[in-house]
C-alpha positions in Angstrom: 0.0 0.0 0.0 1.2 3.4 -0.9 0.9 6.3 1.6 1.4 9.0 -1.1 4.4 11.1 -1.9 6.9 11.5 0.8 7.1 15.0 2.3 10.2 16.9 3.2 10.3 19.7 5.9 11.7 22.8 4.2 14.8 23.9 6.0 15.4 27.4 7.4 17.6 29.2 5.0 17.6 32.6 6.6 21.1 34.1 7.0 22.7 31.6 4.6 24.6 32.4 1.4 23.0 31.3 -1.9 25.6 28.6 -2.3 25.0 27.1 1.1 21.3 27.2 0.6 21.5 25.5 -2.7 23.7 22.7 -1.2 21.3 22.3 1.8 18.2 22.1 -0.5 19.8 19.6 -2.8 20.8 17.4 0.1 17.1 17.4 1.2 15.7 16.7 -2.2 14.5 20.2 -2.9 15.5 22.8 -5.5 16.5 26.5 -5.3 14.4 28.9 -7.3 15.7 32.1 -8.9 17.0 34.5 -6.2 15.4 37.9 -5.9 17.5 40.7 -4.5 16.2 43.4 -2.2 17.9 46.5 -0.8 17.6 46.3 3.0 19.5 46.8 6.2 17.8 43.6 7.7 20.6 41.3 6.8 24.2 41.2 5.7 24.6 41.7 1.9 24.5 38.4 0.1 22.6 36.5 2.8 19.0 35.2 2.6 16.4 37.3 4.3 13.2 35.6 3.2 12.1 32.3 1.6 8.9 30.7 0.2 7.7 28.2 1.2 8.5 29.0 4.8 10.8 26.9 6.9 9.0 23.9 8.4 6.5 23.7 5.6 6.1 20.1 4.3 6.9 19.9 0.6 7.1 17.2 -2.1 10.5 16.1 -3.4 11.7 18.5 -6.1 9.7 21.5 -4.8 11.3 24.8 -5.7 12.1 27.1 -2.8 12.3 30.8 -3.7 14.6 33.1 -1.8 15.2 36.9 -1.3 18.8 37.9 -0.8 19.9 41.1 1.0 21.6 43.8 -1.1 23.3 46.8 0.6 21.5 50.1 0.5 
């Protein structure tokens, strides 16, 4: 009997670099979407300040996780 597609808990990527996030997602069976850059003082330039789906969300293998990366003002 099948119980449906396995689900993966989306990891928390906040504060990571794009390269580290890509590695983490690939290890978990997820994919990195196209990064969006936002001018902000909320995080160090080059680090992730937002993601969708949110950390802890259950996702199917291969789900794309979109990120927002801080850019200096």
